[in-house]
C-alpha positions as CSV (number, residue, x, y, z in Angstrom):
1,M,1.2,-3.2,-3.5
2,S,2.2,-4.4,-6.9
3,A,0.5,-6.2,-9.6
4,T,2.8,-9.2,-9.2
5,K,1.7,-9.8,-5.6
6,S,-2.0,-9.0,-5.6
7,S,-4.9,-9.9,-7.9
8,L,-6.7,-7.3,-10.0
9,P,-9.8,-7.3,-7.6
10,A,-7.6,-6.8,-4.6
11,L,-5.7,-4.0,-6.2
12,T,-9.0,-2.4,-7.4
13,L,-10.4,-2.6,-3.9
14,G,-7.2,-1.0,-2.6
15,A,-7.4,1.8,-5.1
16,I,-11.0,2.5,-4.1
17,G,-9.9,2.9,-0.5
18,V,-6.7,4.9,-1.0
19,V,-6.8,6.6,-4.3
20,Y,-10.5,7.8,-4.3
21,G,-11.0,8.7,-0.7
22,D,-10.6,12.4,-1.2
23,I,-12.7,12.8,-4.4
24,G,-15.2,10.3,-3.0
25,T,-16.0,12.6,0.0
26,S,-16.4,15.7,-2.1
27,V,-20.1,15.0,-2.4
28,L,-20.4,16.2,1.2
29,Y,-19.9,19.8,0.3
30,S,-19.6,20.5,-3.5
31,V,-23.2,21.0,-4.4
32,K,-23.9,22.9,-1.2
33,E,-21.1,25.4,-1.9
34,V,-22.2,26.1,-5.5
35,F,-25.8,27.1,-4.4
36,H,-25.0,28.3,-0.9
37,A,-23.1,31.4,-1.9
38,G,-26.2,32.9,-3.5
39,H,-24.7,33.5,-7.0
40,V,-27.0,30.9,-8.6
41,V,-30.7,31.3,-8.4
42,L,-32.4,28.0,-7.5
43,T,-34.5,27.5,-10.6
44,P,-35.0,24.1,-12.5
45,E,-32.9,25.4,-15.5
46,N,-30.0,26.4,-13.2
47,V,-30.1,23.1,-11.3
48,Y,-29.9,21.2,-14.6
49,G,-27.1,23.4,-15.8
50,V,-25.0,23.2,-12.7
51,L,-25.5,19.4,-12.3
52,S,-24.5,19.0,-16.0
53,M,-21.4,21.0,-15.2
54,F,-20.6,18.7,-12.3
55,F,-20.8,15.7,-14.5
56,W,-18.8,17.0,-17.4
57,T,-16.1,18.4,-15.0
58,L,-15.7,14.8,-13.7
59,V,-15.5,13.5,-17.3
60,I,-13.1,16.1,-18.7
61,I,-10.7,16.6,-15.7
62,V,-10.8,13.2,-14.0
63,A,-11.8,10.6,-16.6
64,I,-10.1,12.1,-19.7
65,K,-7.2,14.1,-18.4
66,Y,-6.0,12.0,-15.4
67,V,-7.4,8.5,-16.0
68,V,-6.8,8.4,-19.7
69,L,-3.9,10.8,-20.5
70,V,-1.8,11.6,-17.4
71,L,-1.6,8.0,-16.1
72,R,0.3,7.2,-19.3
73,A,3.1,9.4,-18.2
74,D,4.6,7.0,-15.7
75,N,8.2,7.3,-14.6
76,N,9.4,3.6,-14.5
77,G,5.9,2.7,-13.1
78,E,5.8,5.6,-10.7
79,G,3.5,8.6,-10.7
80,G,2.9,11.9,-8.9
81,L,4.2,15.4,-9.4
82,V,7.7,14.5,-8.3
83,A,7.8,11.6,-10.8
84,M,6.4,13.9,-13.5
85,L,8.9,16.6,-12.7
86,A,11.8,14.1,-12.9
87,L,10.4,12.8,-16.2
88,A,10.0,16.3,-17.7
89,S,13.5,17.4,-16.5
90,Q,15.1,14.4,-18.1
91,A,13.2,15.1,-21.3
92,V,14.8,18.6,-21.5
93,K,18.2,17.8,-20.0
94,N,19.9,19.3,-23.0
95,R,18.2,22.6,-22.5
96,P,19.6,23.8,-19.1
97,Q,17.7,27.1,-18.8
98,L,14.4,25.4,-19.6
99,R,15.2,22.6,-17.2
100,N,16.1,24.9,-14.3
101,G,12.9,26.9,-14.8
102,M,10.9,23.7,-15.0
103,L,12.4,22.4,-11.8
104,L,11.5,25.5,-10.0
105,V,7.9,25.3,-11.3
106,G,7.7,21.6,-10.3
107,I,9.1,22.2,-6.8
108,F,6.6,25.0,-6.3
109,G,3.8,22.7,-7.3
110,T,5.1,20.1,-4.8
111,S,5.2,22.8,-2.1
112,L,1.5,23.6,-2.8
113,F,0.7,20.0,-2.1
114,Y,1.3,20.8,1.6
115,G,-1.1,23.7,1.4
116,D,-3.7,21.3,0.0
117,G,-2.7,18.8,2.7
118,V,-3.8,21.2,5.3
119,I,-7.2,22.2,3.8
120,T,-8.4,18.8,2.6
121,P,-8.5,17.0,6.0
122,A,-9.9,20.1,7.7
123,I,-12.8,20.6,5.2
124,S,-13.5,16.8,4.8
125,V,-13.7,15.9,8.5
126,L,-15.5,19.2,9.4
127,S,-18.1,18.7,6.7
128,A,-18.8,15.1,7.9
129,V,-19.2,16.2,11.5
130,E,-21.5,19.0,10.4
131,G,-24.0,16.4,9.5
132,L,-24.9,16.4,13.2
133,E,-26.5,19.8,12.7
134,V,-29.0,18.1,10.4
135,V,-29.8,15.6,13.1
136,S,-30.3,18.3,15.7
137,P,-29.4,22.1,15.5
138,H,-28.4,21.9,19.2
139,T,-25.3,19.9,18.2
140,R,-23.7,22.9,16.5
141,R,-21.6,23.8,19.5
142,Y,-20.0,20.3,19.4
143,V,-18.9,20.3,15.7
144,I,-15.5,22.0,16.1
145,P,-14.5,20.1,19.3
146,L,-15.5,16.8,17.8
147,T,-13.6,17.6,14.6
148,L,-10.5,18.4,16.5
149,I,-10.7,15.2,18.5
150,V,-11.1,13.1,15.4
151,L,-8.2,14.8,13.7
152,F,-6.0,14.5,16.8
153,L,-6.7,10.7,17.1
154,L,-5.9,10.4,13.4
155,F,-2.5,12.0,13.8
156,V,-1.7,10.1,17.0
157,L,-2.3,6.8,15.1
158,Q,0.2,7.7,12.3
159,K,3.1,6.5,14.4
160,R,1.6,3.0,14.4
161,G,1.6,2.9,10.6
162,T,-1.3,2.2,8.2
163,G,-0.7,-1.5,7.7
164,G,-3.1,-2.5,10.5
165,I,-6.0,-0.2,9.6
166,G,-5.2,0.0,5.9
167,R,-6.8,-3.3,5.2
168,F,-10.2,-1.7,6.1
169,F,-9.8,1.2,3.8
170,G,-11.1,-0.5,0.7
171,P,-14.2,-2.2,2.3
172,V,-15.2,1.0,4.2
173,M,-14.8,3.2,1.1
174,L,-16.7,0.6,-1.0
175,A,-19.5,0.8,1.5
176,W,-19.4,4.6,1.3
177,F,-19.7,4.5,-2.5
178,V,-22.6,2.0,-2.4
179,A,-24.3,4.2,0.3
180,I,-24.0,7.5,-1.7
181,A,-25.1,5.8,-4.9
182,A,-28.2,4.3,-3.1
183,L,-29.0,7.8,-1.6
184,G,-28.8,9.2,-5.1
185,V,-31.0,6.6,-6.7
186,R,-33.6,7.0,-3.9
187,S,-33.8,10.8,-4.7
188,I,-33.7,10.3,-8.5
189,A,-36.6,7.9,-8.3
190,D,-38.7,10.8,-6.9
191,H,-37.7,13.1,-9.8
192,P,-36.3,11.1,-12.7
193,D,-36.3,14.1,-15.0
194,I,-33.0,15.1,-13.4
195,L,-31.3,12.4,-15.6
196,V,-31.4,14.8,-18.5
197,A,-28.7,16.9,-16.8
198,L,-26.2,14.3,-18.2
199,S,-26.6,16.0,-21.5
200,P,-23.8,18.6,-22.1
201,H,-26.3,21.1,-23.7
202,H,-27.6,22.0,-20.3
203,A,-24.1,23.0,-19.1
204,L,-23.4,24.9,-22.4
205,R,-26.7,26.7,-22.1
206,F,-26.0,27.8,-18.5
207,I,-22.5,29.0,-19.6
208,W,-24.0,30.9,-22.5
209,N,-26.7,32.5,-20.5
210,E,-24.7,33.2,-17.3
211,P,-21.0,33.7,-18.3
212,V,-20.1,35.8,-15.3
213,V,-21.9,33.6,-12.8
214,T,-20.3,30.6,-14.5
215,F,-16.8,32.1,-14.0
216,I,-17.6,32.8,-10.3
217,I,-18.9,29.3,-9.5
218,L,-16.0,27.6,-11.0
219,G,-14.2,28.2,-7.7
220,A,-16.9,26.0,-6.0
221,L,-17.3,23.6,-8.9
222,I,-13.6,22.6,-8.5
223,L,-14.5,21.0,-5.2
224,C,-16.0,18.0,-7.0
225,V,-12.5,17.0,-8.3
226,T,-10.6,17.3,-5.0
227,G,-8.0,14.5,-4.9
228,A,-7.7,14.1,-8.7
229,E,-4.0,14.4,-8.3
230,A,-4.0,11.3,-6.2
231,L,-4.9,9.2,-9.3
232,Y,-1.4,9.9,-10.6
233,A,0.4,10.0,-7.3
234,D,-0.7,6.4,-6.4
235,L,0.1,5.0,-9.8
236,G,3.1,3.1,-8.4
237,H,1.1,1.5,-5.6
238,F,-1.7,0.0,-7.7
239,G,-0.9,0.4,-11.4
240,K,-3.0,1.9,-14.2
241,R,-5.5,-0.9,-14.7
242,P,-6.9,-1.1,-11.1
243,I,-7.1,2.7,-10.9
244,R,-9.0,2.9,-14.2
245,L,-11.3,0.0,-13.3
246,A,-12.1,1.5,-9.9
247,W,-13.0,4.8,-11.5
248,F,-15.2,3.6,-14.3
249,A,-16.8,0.7,-12.5
250,V,-17.4,2.1,-9.0
251,V,-16.4,5.7,-8.2
252,M,-17.6,7.7,-11.2
253,P,-21.1,6.0,-11.3
254,A,-21.5,6.5,-7.5
255,L,-20.5,10.1,-7.7
256,T,-22.7,10.8,-10.7
257,L,-25.8,9.2,-9.0
258,N,-25.3,11.1,-5.8
259,Y,-24.8,14.5,-7.5
260,L,-27.9,13.9,-9.6
261,G,-29.8,12.8,-6.5
262,Q,-28.8,16.1,-4.7
263,G,-30.0,18.0,-7.8
264,A,-33.4,16.1,-7.7
265,L,-33.7,16.9,-4.0
266,L,-33.2,20.6,-4.7
267,L,-35.9,20.5,-7.3
268,I,-38.3,18.9,-4.9
269,D,-37.3,20.9,-1.8
270,P,-35.3,24.1,-2.3
271,E,-34.9,24.4,1.5
272,A,-32.5,21.4,1.3
273,V,-29.8,23.7,-0.1
274,R,-28.5,24.2,3.4
275,N,-27.1,20.7,3.4
276,P,-28.3,18.7,0.4
277,F,-26.1,15.6,1.0
278,F,-27.3,14.7,4.4
279,M,-30.9,15.7,3.7
280,L,-30.9,12.9,1.0
281,A,-31.0,10.4,3.9
282,P,-34.2,9.4,5.7
283,P,-34.2,10.5,9.4
284,W,-33.4,7.0,10.7
285,A,-30.2,6.8,8.6
286,L,-28.8,10.2,9.5
287,V,-26.6,9.2,12.5
288,P,-25.2,6.1,10.7
289,L,-24.5,8.3,7.7
290,V,-22.6,10.8,9.8
291,V,-20.5,8.0,11.3
292,L,-19.8,6.5,7.8
293,A,-19.0,9.9,6.4
294,T,-16.6,10.6,9.2
295,A,-14.9,7.3,8.6
296,A,-14.7,8.0,4.9
297,T,-13.2,11.5,5.5
298,V,-10.7,10.1,8.0
299,I,-9.6,7.6,5.3
300,A,-9.4,10.4,2.8
301,S,-7.2,12.4,5.2
302,Q,-5.1,9.3,6.0
303,A,-4.3,8.9,2.3
304,L,-3.2,12.5,2.0
305,I,-1.1,12.4,5.1
306,S,0.7,9.2,3.9
307,G,1.2,11.1,0.6
308,A,2.8,14.0,2.5
309,F,5.3,11.5,4.1
310,S,6.1,9.9,0.8
311,I,6.6,13.2,-1.1
312,T,8.7,14.6,1.7
313,K,11.0,11.6,1.5
314,Q,11.3,12.0,-2.3
315,V,12.0,15.7,-2.1
316,I,14.7,15.0,0.6
317,Q,16.4,12.6,-1.8
318,L,16.2,15.1,-4.6
319,G,18.2,17.5,-2.4
320,Y,15.5,20.1,-1.7
321,L,15.0,19.5,2.0
322,P,17.4,18.5,4.8
323,R,17.3,14.9,6.1
324,L,14.6,14.4,8.6
325,R,14.0,11.6,11.0
326,I,12.1,8.9,9.2
327,E,10.6,5.9,10.9
328,H,9.5,2.7,9.0
329,T,6.2,1.4,10.3
330,S,6.3,-1.9,8.4
331,V,9.0,-4.6,8.0
332,R,7.5,-5.7,4.7
333,E,6.4,-2.5,2.9
334,T,9.2,0.1,2.4
335,G,6.7,2.7,1.4
336,Q,5.0,2.8,4.9
337,I,6.9,5.5,6.7
338,Y,6.3,8.0,9.4
339,I,8.0,11.4,9.6
340,P,7.3,13.0,13.1
341,F,8.1,16.6,12.0
342,V,5.8,16.5,9.0
343,N,3.0,14.7,11.0
344,W,2.8,17.2,13.8
345,G,3.5,20.2,11.5
346,L,0.5,19.2,9.4
347,F,-1.6,18.7,12.5
348,V,-0.8,22.2,13.9
349,A,-1.6,23.8,10.6
350,I,-4.9,21.8,10.2
351,V,-6.0,22.8,13.8
352,L,-5.2,26.4,12.9
353,A,-7.3,26.1,9.7
354,V,-10.3,24.6,11.6
355,V,-10.2,27.2,14.4
356,M,-9.7,30.1,12.0
357,F,-12.4,29.2,9.4
358,K,-14.9,27.4,11.7
359,S,-17.0,25.8,9.0
360,S,-16.7,23.8,5.8
361,S,-18.2,26.7,3.9
362,N,-15.5,29.1,5.1
363,L,-12.9,26.5,4.3
364,A,-14.3,26.0,0.8
365,A,-13.4,29.7,0.3
366,A,-9.8,28.8,1.1
367,Y,-9.7,25.7,-1.1
368,G,-9.0,25.6,-4.8
369,I,-6.1,27.9,-5.5
370,A,-3.5,25.4,-4.6
371,V,-5.1,22.4,-6.3
372,T,-5.9,24.2,-9.5
373,L,-2.4,25.5,-9.7
374,D,-1.1,22.0,-9.2
375,M,-3.4,20.8,-12.0
376,L,-2.1,23.6,-14.2
377,I,1.5,22.6,-13.5
378,T,0.8,19.0,-14.2
379,T,-0.6,19.9,-17.6
380,V,2.4,22.0,-18.4
381,L,4.9,19.3,-17.4
382,T,2.8,16.7,-19.4
383,F,3.4,18.8,-22.5
384,F,7.1,18.7,-22.1
385,V,7.1,15.0,-21.4
386,I,5.1,14.0,-24.5
387,R,6.8,16.6,-26.7
388,Y,10.5,16.2,-25.8
389,G,10.4,12.8,-24.0
390,W,8.1,10.9,-26.3
391,R,8.9,12.9,-29.4
392,Y,5.2,13.4,-30.5
393,P,4.5,16.0,-33.1
394,L,4.1,19.6,-31.8
395,A,0.6,19.9,-33.2
396,L,-0.5,16.7,-31.4
397,C,1.1,17.8,-28.1
398,I,-0.6,21.2,-28.2
399,A,-4.0,19.6,-29.1
400,A,-3.6,17.0,-26.3
401,T,-2.7,19.4,-23.5
402,G,-4.0,22.8,-24.8
403,A,-7.6,22.1,-24.1
404,F,-6.8,21.0,-20.5
405,F,-4.6,24.0,-20.1
406,V,-7.5,26.3,-20.9
407,V,-9.8,24.4,-18.5
408,D,-7.2,24.4,-15.7
409,L,-6.5,28.1,-16.3
410,S,-10.2,29.0,-16.1
411,F,-10.6,27.2,-12.8
412,F,-7.4,28.8,-11.4
413,A,-8.5,32.3,-12.5
414,S,-11.9,31.8,-10.9
415,N,-10.3,30.6,-7.6
416,L,-8.1,33.7,-7.5
417,M,-11.2,35.6,-6.4
418,K,-11.0,33.5,-3.2
419,L,-7.7,35.1,-2.3
420,P,-9.1,37.7,0.2
421,D,-11.5,35.1,1.8
422,G,-8.9,32.5,2.7
423,G,-7.3,31.5,-0.5
424,W,-4.1,33.1,0.8
425,F,-3.8,30.4,3.5
426,P,-2.6,27.5,1.4
427,L,-0.5,29.8,-0.7
428,V,1.3,31.1,2.4
429,I,2.0,27.5,3.5
430,G,3.1,26.5,0.0
431,G,5.2,29.7,-0.4
432,A,7.0,29.1,3.0
433,I,7.8,25.5,2.1
434,F,9.0,26.6,-1.4
435,T,11.3,29.2,0.2
436,L,12.8,26.5,2.5
437,M,13.3,24.1,-0.4
438,V,15.0,26.5,-2.8
439,T,17.1,27.9,0.1
440,W,18.3,24.5,1.1
441,K,19.1,23.5,-2.5
442,R,21.0,26.7,-3.2
443,G,22.7,26.6,0.1
444,R,23.9,23.1,-0.5
445,A,25.2,24.1,-3.9
446,L,27.2,27.0,-2.4
447,L,28.4,24.7,0.4
448,G,29.5,22.1,-2.2
449,E,31.4,24.8,-4.1
450,K,33.1,25.9,-1.0
451,L,34.1,22.3,0.0
452,H,35.3,21.6,-3.5
453,A,37.5,24.7,-3.5
454,D,39.0,23.8,-0.2
455,A,39.1,20.0,-0.8
456,I,42.3,17.9,-0.6
457,D,42.7,15.3,-3.3
458,L,42.1,11.9,-1.7
459,R,44.6,9.9,-3.7
460,S,47.5,12.3,-3.1
461,F,46.6,12.5,0.6
462,L,46.6,8.7,1.0
463,K,49.9,8.5,-0.8
464,S,51.4,10.8,1.7
465,V,49.8,9.0,4.6
466,F,51.1,5.6,3.6
467,A,54.6,7.1,3.1
468,H,54.6,7.7,6.9
469,L,52.2,5.0,7.9
470,P,50.4,5.6,11.3
471,A,49.3,2.8,13.5
472,R,46.5,0.6,12.0
473,V,43.7,-0.8,14.1
474,D,41.3,-3.7,13.4
475,G,38.0,-3.0,11.8
476,T,36.6,-1.0,8.9
477,A,36.1,2.7,8.9
478,V,33.3,4.1,6.7
479,F,33.8,7.8,6.0
480,L,30.7,9.5,4.5
481,T,31.5,12.5,2.3
482,A,29.5,14.6,-0.2
483,E,32.5,15.2,-2.4
484,R,33.9,12.2,-4.3
485,G,37.6,12.1,-4.5
486,A,38.1,14.5,-1.6
487,V,39.5,13.9,1.9
488,P,36.6,13.8,4.4
489,N,37.0,16.2,7.4
490,A,36.1,13.3,9.7
491,M,39.2,11.4,8.5
492,L,41.4,14.5,9.1
493,H,40.1,14.7,12.6
494,N,40.5,11.0,13.2
495,L,44.1,11.1,12.2
496,K,44.8,14.3,14.1
497,H,43.3,13.2,17.4
498,N,43.5,9.4,17.4
499,K,46.6,9.1,15.2
500,V,45.4,5.7,13.9
501,L,44.1,4.3,10.6
502,H,41.7,1.4,10.3
503,E,42.6,-1.8,8.6
504,Q,40.0,-1.2,5.9
505,N,38.7,2.3,4.8
506,L,35.7,3.1,2.7
507,F,35.1,6.6,1.4
508,V,31.4,6.6,0.7
509,T,29.5,9.2,-1.4
510,V,25.7,8.9,-1.8
511,R,24.3,10.1,-5.1
512,N,20.5,10.6,-5.6
513,H,19.1,10.7,-9.1
514,E,15.9,12.0,-10.8
515,V,14.5,8.5,-11.4
516,P,12.2,6.6,-9.1
517,W,14.3,3.4,-8.7
518,I,17.8,2.3,-9.1
519,G,18.3,-1.5,-8.9
520,L,20.8,-3.4,-6.8
521,D,22.8,-4.2,-10.0
522,R,23.5,-0.5,-10.3
523,R,23.7,0.4,-6.6
524,L,27.5,0.5,-6.1
525,E,30.3,2.0,-8.0
526,V,33.6,0.9,-6.5
527,E,37.1,2.2,-7.2
528,P,40.1,0.6,-5.4
529,L,42.6,3.1,-3.9
530,G,45.2,0.6,-2.7
531,H,46.2,-0.3,0.8
532,D,42.7,-1.7,1.6
533,C,41.0,1.6,0.8
534,W,38.1,2.0,-1.6
535,Q,36.2,4.9,-3.1
536,V,32.5,3.9,-3.1
537,V,29.6,5.7,-4.7
538,I,26.1,4.5,-3.7
539,H,23.3,5.4,-6.2
540,Y,19.6,5.8,-5.2
541,G,16.5,6.9,-7.0
542,F,14.1,9.2,-5.2
543,K,11.8,6.4,-4.2
544,N,14.6,4.0,-3.1
545,D,15.0,3.5,0.7
546,P,18.6,4.7,1.6
547,D,20.3,2.0,3.7
548,I,24.1,2.4,3.7
549,P,25.0,-0.7,5.7
550,R,22.8,-2.9,3.5
551,A,24.3,-1.3,0.3
552,L,27.8,-1.9,1.5
553,E,27.1,-5.6,2.0
554,Q,27.7,-5.8,-1.8
555,M,31.4,-5.0,-1.1
556,R,31.8,-8.7,-0.2
557,G,33.8,-10.4,-2.9
558,R,35.4,-7.2,-3.9
559,G,38.4,-7.5,-1.5
560,C,36.6,-5.9,1.4
561,D,35.0,-8.1,4.1
562,L,32.7,-6.1,6.4
563,A,31.3,-9.2,8.0
564,R,34.3,-10.4,10.0
565,M,35.2,-7.2,11.8
566,S,33.6,-4.3,13.5
567,T,32.6,-1.3,11.4
568,S,32.7,2.4,12.4
569,Y,30.8,5.0,10.6
570,F,32.3,8.5,10.5
571,L,29.9,11.3,9.5
572,S,31.3,14.9,9.3
573,R,29.2,17.3,11.2
574,D,30.1,20.8,9.9
575,T,28.9,24.1,11.3
576,V,27.9,26.5,8.6
577,V,28.6,30.2,9.3
578,P,26.7,32.6,7.0
579,T,28.7,35.5,5.4
580,I,27.6,38.3,3.3
581,G,28.4,37.2,-0.2
582,S,27.0,37.0,-3.7
583,G,25.4,33.6,-3.4
584,M,22.2,34.4,-1.5
585,A,20.6,37.2,0.3
586,P,21.9,37.5,3.9
587,W,18.6,36.4,5.4
588,R,18.6,33.3,3.2
589,E,22.2,32.5,4.2
590,K,21.1,32.7,7.9
591,L,18.1,30.5,7.2
592,F,20.2,27.9,5.5
593,A,22.7,27.9,8.3
594,Q,19.9,27.3,10.8
595,M,18.4,24.5,8.7
596,H,21.9,22.9,8.4
597,H,22.3,23.2,12.2
598,N,19.0,21.5,12.8
599,A,19.4,18.8,10.2
600,G,20.8,16.1,12.5
601,A,19.0,13.1,11.3
602,A,21.4,11.8,8.7
603,A,22.1,8.7,10.7
604,D,18.4,7.8,10.9
605,F,17.8,8.7,7.2
606,L,20.7,6.6,5.9
607,K,20.0,3.8,8.4
608,L,23.4,4.1,10.0
609,P,23.7,2.4,13.4
610,S,23.3,5.4,15.8
611,N,25.8,4.1,18.3
612,A,28.5,3.7,15.6
613,V,28.3,7.2,14.2
614,V,31.1,9.6,15.3
615,E,30.2,13.2,14.7
616,L,33.3,15.3,14.0
617,G,33.0,18.8,12.7
618,S,34.5,22.1,11.6
619,K,33.3,25.5,10.7
620,I,32.6,26.4,7.1
621,E,31.8,29.9,6.0
622,I,29.6,30.5,2.9
């Protein structure tokens, strides 16, 4: 979506459905987990204090930090941790050591997104289906099987794309927010005194009287802001104004009313602590509420899965992951993609999480470390953007981000106590993906150095070739090579085995940059080499859709006509052999070699015609 194509109401409705699905379903389990652990005695003073903390956490972290401040840090209209990382790295590009360290921190934060991507669908869908236990205790045995069925159907549908069902996201989530607000108002009407919990003095009093307990429950309190990062990640899809309007006009009021309603219910009936959200509803509305909650959690999960696809594509184009098979599920929207490996990898990890932890309460013990660390990283990157990119005074930058840093650090420190109880799970997932990312990046750098050292100068080589001209055949040969100005191995093999040269020859290098978009006016860089040969560099941003044949259509009018003759694409397929050297540890060299061997989707990723790709290779030792 873009503001030029859709009206403000349509974009706002879309933001309600996509951006706020995760944070909107946090009412299912947040209050329950704070009181369920037994650290907080269920007294009126404590209920007022905890509900006040819920409200002001929403205000400070979501409303002020993300909606007001972080949304301003757009990278050419795009948001998300990858966009923020690119923005911050560009701001400190003259400080190489700081930039390299920042890139590592940012990539680690991106890796943690996948850990969050496993926990969030599992805890959301499981908590919704657990509503059946309120309907009848005998349904407990069906909770996990039904959860797995819902998740399986969700992941099966990914291949079809979100275009068909995406139009229902906004209306369903709007119905969800109206429903939770109505449930809250119904309960508040029975105990209107709960409204005084909006005053910050109740939260401050609770913190003053119970500092240790406060620190402990921060790990559960963070559940109320799950999905806050989505505000920034979806900036490019909807724009700042619709996201802000959706938050202040619909989402925040609905969440506040529901949390206050749960607090009022606890004051009236302390036994409701076992599941205060579903016990807000009258008996006749329980089953419809479970169905609506399940639909809402599926939508929340869908948005996160789509985000995982998008981030994976961006990370690939930044050079931190090998090219994977990417399927486009829409002929109109380039952002609607499906990555089979990511889809089923997430599904397997989510099933493992559901089976291992068995309940939303147990999953809550695993949730928090990854998301709070991501929030902390976002705050740090924001400082470098506003200080070195926007050139704001140091005192103002510290003041703007320092308070959020302290808040994020407090939440993160509290969540560290969850480490033995399941907090290790998302960290293991994030750590494994981070290892793959940095290994691939470093391996590609070592491979590039090796290829550069062994490279043959293209101009000199062509001069010698045309001095003893081989037979030329009709058509255009496109040689893809990572090293500009070097002779591609595929060309050497073609001359050696076929002893022919095409009538036109393009030596194409793809360059990916740390900006979201590069326009068509800056897409191609063309250098004539003589004898109908050209060196071509194609430039992409990390959100551009790589399409080599379409990009090369711009060669028309530059002396090269690809339309009137057949085109053959030659892609070198090299075998990397690990050696014991100084570049990486031996196990990482072997890991990179295996990743390189399995990364066979370059034709799909670059939209090359698969029947026109000739794979020629050689062995390269690193």
